[in-house]
N, C-alpha and C positions, 0 to 999 in steps of 0.2 A: 059675796063679797062684803069684806068688813066694813063697820060705822065706825071712819076713823076720824069723823071730823073735828072731835076734840083735840087731835093733835094738830090740825091747821088752824083751830083755835088759839092753842099752845103759843104754836110756832109766831103767829101775827103777836100776841102778846108781847112774847119774848122780841120778836123784833123790835117793837115800841122801846121795850126795860135798854135794848142793847144800843140803840142808837142815843138813848140818851145818858146811859152809864158808862159805855164805850164806844164814842165817835170815832177813833182814831185805830181801831183794832183792826188790822191787817188780815185779809182773808184766811191766813193757814192757822192765825195764832190759836182757835178753837182746838185745832190737832194736838197741841201740846197738853191744853187742858185734858182732852178724852186721856192721852197715852199716861196723865199723871196719875187720873182716876183710875183708869183699869190697871194700874199699878197698886194700887190703894184697893181697890177689890181682891186682887190676884192674892195682895199679903192676907185680909181677911179672911178668905176661902184657905187659904192654907194653914192659917194660926187655927183656923178653925177644926178643920181638919187634923191638924197634928195635937188639938187638944191644949194648946198653951196660949198665954200672953191675952186671955181673957175668957170670960164665959160665954156659952152659946149664943145669950142674948145680947150681949154687948157686940160681939164680932158679928151678928146677924145685921143688927141696927148699922154697924158698919159699912158691911156690905150693901144693904138697903140705897143708904147715903150715896156712894159711891155710883149704884146704878141710876139714880135720879140725877147725880151730878154729871155722868157720862151723855144722859138725853140732854140735859140744859148744854152742856158746850156743841154737843152733834147739833141743835137748833142753832147755835150760833156760827159753825160751819157751814149748815143750809142756808142761812139766813144771808151770811155774807157773801156766798156763792151761788146765789138767787136759785135755789135747789127746792122744789115743794117736799118736804120730809113726808108727808103725805101720802104722795103721789110715790115718791120712792119706796115707802114700804110696802102698801099695795100691789104696783107692779112688780115689784122683786120676788113677794109673796105668791103671785100667782104665777111665777116660773118654778119656783122652789117648791110649791106644796105638789106640783105634778112629778119632782122625782122619787123614784122608787128603789132606794138603795139597798133594800133586801132581794131583791130580784133583779137588780142591774147593779151590783157592787162595782163593777169599774168606772160608769158613768153616769148612775141615777137616771139613767132610760132615757135622756134626752136625746 
């Protein structure tokens, strides 16, 4: 098992910040932020792959920023919907890591 207690702590700290800064946020609104940031991540990745609109360092920085923003919006969604993000990650990973797509390409072996 992974020690993800830092995620639990970050989610708790984020919940306090969220209540103070966005007390009227609707539970679905963070999804819109996740999608926006995923678009930014996709854009930076594509431009890096194409070798245009920025150098490797600046595009990599954009990708890192987008990943961080996605995580923050995901904490917002989880806080608004009473989901323990740490438990969700641990529980899902416990199932996913058992899949063997090499030996069971049709269903992963579940």
